[in-house]
MARBA-3410 file (N, C-alpha, C, O; in Angstrom, 1 decimal):
86
1.0,-1.4,0.1,0.2,-0.4,0.1,0.6,1.0,0.4,1.0,1.4,1.5 ~ 0.4,1.7,-1.0,1.2,3.3,-0.7,0.9,4.6,-0.1,-0.2,4.5,0.5 ~ 1.3,5.6,-0.1,0.7,6.3,1.3,-0.4,7.3,0.2,-0.6,7.3,-1.0 ~ -0.8,8.0,1.1,-2.4,9.3,1.1,-1.8,10.3,0.5,-0.7,10.7,0.8 ~ -2.5,10.8,-0.8,-2.1,11.6,-0.9,-3.6,12.7,-0.8,-4.7,12.4,-1.1
-3.0,14.4,-0.2,-4.4,14.7,0.7,-4.7,15.6,-0.8,-4.0,16.1,-1.7 ~ -6.1,15.7,-0.5,-6.9,15.7,-1.7,-6.7,17.9,-1.7,-7.5,18.4,-2.4 ~ -6.1,18.7,-1.2,-6.1,19.5,-1.3,-5.0,20.5,-1.4,-5.0,21.7,-1.6 ~ -3.6,19.3,-1.1,-2.4,20.2,-1.4,-1.7,18.8,-2.1,-0.5,18.7,-2.2 ~ -2.3,18.0,-2.4,-1.8,17.0,-3.1,-0.5,16.4,-2.4,0.0,15.4,-2.8
-0.1,17.1,-1.4,1.3,16.4,-0.4,0.7,14.6,-0.1,-0.4,14.3,0.3 ~ 2.0,13.8,-0.5,2.1,13.0,-0.1,2.6,12.4,1.4,3.7,12.7,1.9 ~ 1.8,11.6,2.1,2.1,10.5,3.8,2.3,9.2,3.4,1.6,8.4,2.8 ~ 3.6,9.1,3.9,3.6,7.7,4.2,2.5,7.8,5.4,2.6,8.7,6.2 ~ 1.5,7.0,5.6,0.5,6.5,6.7,0.8,4.8,7.7,0.9,4.5,8.9
1.0,3.9,6.6,1.9,2.7,7.2,3.1,2.4,6.7,3.5,2.2,5.5 ~ 3.7,2.3,8.0,5.0,1.9,7.9,4.9,0.6,7.2,4.2,-0.4,7.3 ~ 6.5,1.2,6.2,6.5,0.0,5.2,7.0,-1.3,6.4,7.5,-1.0,7.4 ~ 6.9,-2.2,6.1,7.4,-3.1,7.2,7.5,-4.7,6.9,7.7,-5.6,7.7 ~ 7.2,-4.8,5.5,7.4,-6.5,4.9,8.4,-6.0,3.4,9.0,-6.9,2.8
8.4,-4.9,3.0,9.0,-4.7,1.7,8.0,-4.6,0.2,8.3,-4.3,-1.0 ~ 6.3,-5.2,0.9,5.2,-4.8,0.4,5.6,-5.1,-1.3,6.4,-6.0,-1.8 ~ 4.8,-4.1,-2.1,4.6,-5.4,-3.2,5.9,-5.3,-4.6,5.9,-5.7,-5.8 ~ 6.8,-4.6,-3.9,8.3,-4.7,-4.3,9.2,-6.3,-4.2,9.9,-7.0,-4.9 ~ 8.6,-6.3,-2.7,9.2,-7.9,-2.4,8.3,-9.0,-3.0,8.7,-10.2,-3.2
7.0,-8.5,-3.3,6.2,-9.8,-3.2,6.3,-10.4,-4.9,6.1,-11.5,-5.4 ~ 6.5,-9.2,-5.4,6.4,-9.2,-7.3,8.4,-10.0,-7.4,8.7,-10.5,-8.4 ~ 9.0,-10.0,-6.7,10.5,-10.5,-6.5,10.3,-11.5,-6.6,10.7,-12.1,-7.6 ~ 9.6,-12.4,-5.2,9.6,-13.7,-4.6,8.6,-14.2,-5.8,9.2,-15.2,-6.4 ~ 7.8,-13.9,-6.2,6.8,-14.1,-7.5,7.7,-14.4,-8.6,7.7,-15.6,-8.9
8.4,-13.8,-9.4,9.0,-13.6,-10.6,8.4,-12.8,-10.7,7.9,-13.8,-11.2 ~ 7.6,-11.5,-10.8,6.7,-10.6,-11.7,7.6,-9.5,-11.8,8.5,-9.3,-11.0 ~ 7.2,-8.4,-12.9,7.8,-7.2,-13.0,6.8,-6.5,-11.7,5.7,-6.9,-11.5 ~ 7.5,-5.7,-11.0,6.5,-4.7,-9.8,6.1,-3.3,-10.9,6.9,-2.7,-11.7 ~ 4.9,-3.1,-10.7,4.1,-2.5,-11.9,4.3,-0.9,-11.3,4.8,-0.1,-12.1
4.1,-0.5,-10.1,4.4,0.8,-9.5,2.9,1.1,-8.5,1.7,0.9,-8.5 ~ 3.7,1.5,-8.0,2.8,2.4,-6.3,1.7,3.3,-6.0,2.0,4.4,-5.6 ~ 0.5,3.0,-6.2,-1.3,4.0,-6.2,-1.2,4.9,-5.0,-1.6,4.3,-4.1 ~ -0.7,6.0,-4.8,-1.5,6.3,-3.7,-2.9,6.6,-3.8,-3.5,6.9,-4.8 ~ -3.2,6.3,-2.2,-4.7,6.8,-1.5,-5.3,7.6,-1.8,-4.8,8.6,-1.4
-6.2,7.7,-2.4,-6.7,9.5,-2.8,-8.1,8.7,-2.4,-8.6,7.6,-2.7 ~ -8.6,10.2,-1.5,-10.0,9.8,-1.3,-11.3,10.2,-2.1,-12.5,10.0,-1.8 ~ -10.4,11.1,-3.6,-11.4,11.5,-4.7,-11.9,9.9,-5.4,-13.1,9.7,-5.7 ~ -10.6,8.8,-5.8,-11.0,8.0,-6.4,-12.2,6.9,-6.0,-12.7,6.1,-6.8 ~ -12.6,7.1,-4.6,-14.2,6.4,-4.0,-15.2,7.5,-3.7,-16.3,7.2,-3.3
-14.6,8.9,-4.2,-15.8,9.3,-4.4,-16.0,9.6,-6.0,-17.0,10.2,-6.3 ~ -15.2,9.2,-6.7,-15.3,10.1,-8.2,-16.4,8.7,-8.5,-17.5,8.8,-9.2 ~ -15.8,7.0,-7.8,-16.7,5.9,-8.2,-18.2,6.0,-7.9,-19.0,5.4,-8.5 ~ -18.4,7.0,-6.9,-20.0,6.7,-6.1,-20.8,7.6,-7.1,-22.0,7.5,-7.3 ~ -19.8,8.7,-8.0,-20.6,9.5,-8.4,-21.3,9.1,-10.2,-22.1,9.5,-11.1
-20.5,8.2,-10.0,-19.9,7.0,-11.7,-19.5,8.4,-12.4,-20.3,8.8,-13.4 ~ -18.2,9.4,-11.9,-17.6,9.7,-12.4,-16.1,9.0,-13.0,-15.7,7.9,-12.6 ~ -15.6,9.6,-13.8,-14.3,9.0,-14.7,-13.0,9.9,-13.6,-13.1,11.1,-13.6 ~ -12.3,9.6,-13.1,-11.2,9.5,-11.8,-10.6,10.2,-12.6,-10.6,11.4,-12.5 ~ -9.9,9.4,-13.9,-9.1,10.4,-15.1,-9.2,11.7,-15.5,-8.5,12.7,-15.8
-10.7,11.3,-15.6,-11.2,12.9,-16.4,-11.2,13.6,-14.8,-10.0,14.0,-14.6 ~ -11.7,13.8,-14.1,-11.7,14.5,-13.2,-10.3,15.2,-12.5,-10.1,16.4,-12.2 ~ -9.4,14.3,-12.2,-8.2,14.7,-11.6,-6.7,14.2,-11.9,-5.8,13.8,-11.1 ~ -6.9,14.6,-13.4,-6.0,14.0,-14.5,-4.7,14.6,-13.7,-3.7,14.0,-14.1 ~ -4.4,15.4,-12.8,-2.9,16.0,-12.6,-2.7,15.3,-11.3,-1.7,15.5,-10.7
-3.7,14.5,-10.7,-3.3,13.8,-9.1,-2.0,12.8,-9.3,-1.8,12.3,-10.4 ~ -1.2,12.7,-8.2,-0.9,12.1,-8.1,-1.0,10.0,-8.1,-0.2,9.0,-8.4 ~ -2.3,10.3,-7.8,-3.1,9.0,-8.0,-3.2,9.0,-9.3,-2.3,8.4,-9.8 ~ -3.7,9.4,-10.0,-4.3,9.2,-11.7,-2.8,8.8,-12.3,-2.5,7.7,-12.8 ~ -1.8,9.9,-12.3,-0.3,9.6,-13.3,0.0,8.5,-12.3,0.4,7.6,-13.0
0.1,7.9,-10.9,0.4,6.3,-11.1,-0.3,5.6,-11.5,0.2,4.6,-11.8 ~ -1.6,5.7,-11.6,-2.5,4.4,-11.9,-2.1,4.6,-13.5,-1.5,3.6,-14.0 ~ -2.1,5.6,-14.5,-1.6,5.2,-16.0,-0.1,5.2,-16.0,0.3,4.8,-17.1 ~ 0.8,5.5,-14.9,2.0,4.2,-15.1,1.6,2.7,-15.2,1.6,2.2,-16.3 ~ 1.3,2.2,-14.1,0.7,0.9,-13.8,-0.1,0.4,-15.3,0.2,-0.5,-16.0
-1.0,1.1,-15.3,-1.6,0.6,-16.6,-0.5,0.9,-17.2,-0.3,1.3,-16.1 ~ 0.4,1.2,-17.8,1.5,1.9,-18.9,1.9,0.3,-18.9,1.4,-0.5,-19.8 ~ 2.8,-0.2,-17.8,3.9,-0.6,-17.5,2.8,-2.4,-18.2,3.3,-3.3,-18.8 ~ 2.1,-2.3,-17.9,1.0,-3.9,-17.6,0.5,-4.0,-19.4,0.0,-5.0,-19.8 ~ 0.6,-3.1,-19.9,0.4,-3.0,-21.2,1.5,-2.8,-22.2,1.3,-2.7,-23.5
2.8,-2.9,-21.7,4.1,-3.5,-22.1,4.3,-4.6,-22.1,5.0,-5.1,-22.9 ~ 3.4,-5.3,-20.8,4.3,-6.2,-20.9,3.7,-7.6,-21.3,4.2,-8.7,-21.3 ~ 2.3,-7.1,-21.9,1.1,-7.8,-22.2,1.6,-7.8,-23.9,1.3,-8.6,-24.7 ~ 2.6,-6.2,-24.1,2.6,-6.0,-26.0,1.6,-5.9,-26.1,1.2,-6.7,-26.9 ~ 0.9,-5.0,-25.7,-0.4,-3.6,-26.1,-0.3,-2.3,-25.8,0.1,-2.0,-24.7
-0.8,-1.2,-27.0,-0.7,-0.1,-26.1,-2.3,0.9,-25.8,-3.1,1.4,-26.5 ~ -2.0,0.7,-24.5,-3.6,1.3,-24.0,-4.2,2.6,-24.1,-5.3,3.1,-24.2 ~ -3.0,3.1,-23.9,-3.1,4.9,-23.4,-2.1,5.9,-24.7,-1.0,5.6,-25.2 ~ -2.7,6.6,-24.9,-1.9,7.8,-25.4,-0.3,8.1,-24.7,-0.2,7.7,-23.5 ~ 0.4,8.5,-25.1,1.9,9.2,-23.7,1.3,10.2,-24.1,0.9,10.5,-25.2
1.4,10.9,-23.0,0.9,12.6,-22.3,2.0,13.2,-22.9,2.1,14.4,-22.8
END
């Protein structure tokens, strides 16, 4: 789990102390690529609750940018292009 992003100032705080190596360690253990970290952002849930696209509503948020990096990384792994370059 990654940090928490303040929806007002977009500052990211690590609210959960890393204890196990997280996703990086798990990916290494399983022999798969680590695609990235996505910070917690309460606006993701709010957008979903209202049936809105988080990507359209908050394109410059750290969480949106992180999600796009993960999607692009996954697309590279499967040999597909799914998002245009920014």
